[in-house]
Every structure is written in structure tokens, then in C-alpha cells.
C-alpha angles and dihedrals in degrees: 000000000000144000112266092257099054132075113243114262111241094210120088119261120264122257090253092052089051092054092047092048090055088048091051090049093051092053095047098049131070131306097019094048086059087054090051092049091049092048097238103189095223090049092048091052091051088049091050092049090051090050090053094046090050089051091049098047110114100181124064089019097168090054093045089051093054091050088047091056089061098042095045089060088055092048091048094046100039116012104043095044121090114251113269097035115105123221 
């Protein structure tokens, strides 16, 4: 996993990156993605916590940045917008 401008790392991901990837996958697949889209407060708190964890991860930075790109879009579209406004 990498951003489109970086070469893939041949080394395996760190345990922290694996955990964050699992959390990302949970939030971008049903049913939690529906909860994100419906702006469920608990799910949005989880999304924000994941965003913060990705920002604060020091190891596997290129992989964390790839995950952060995805999560940042969800934050921008659903967590930062006032309730009632559609993306």
C-alpha cells in the first residue's frame, strides 16, 4: 500500500500499520460506512480518532499517508460538515 507517487515498500508493514489498516477497512465498508454517511456521532468519533492516530504514527509513514488520504476525505465529507448538509 502506498500513495500513487511512491514506490511500494518491500518490507512488511509494522504491527501498528496493520491495526490502523484494519480500522480503516472497518470504517469504509458496510455497515459502518453507512454510519459515517449518516453522521452517527460515535462512528464519527471513531473516524476522528483514526485520523489522529494516522497523523501521529511515526513508523511506516508512507503507508500511514496512503491510509490518511482515504480517511481525510471521509473527515472532510462527513465529519467536518454541519449536520444536514450533503457532500
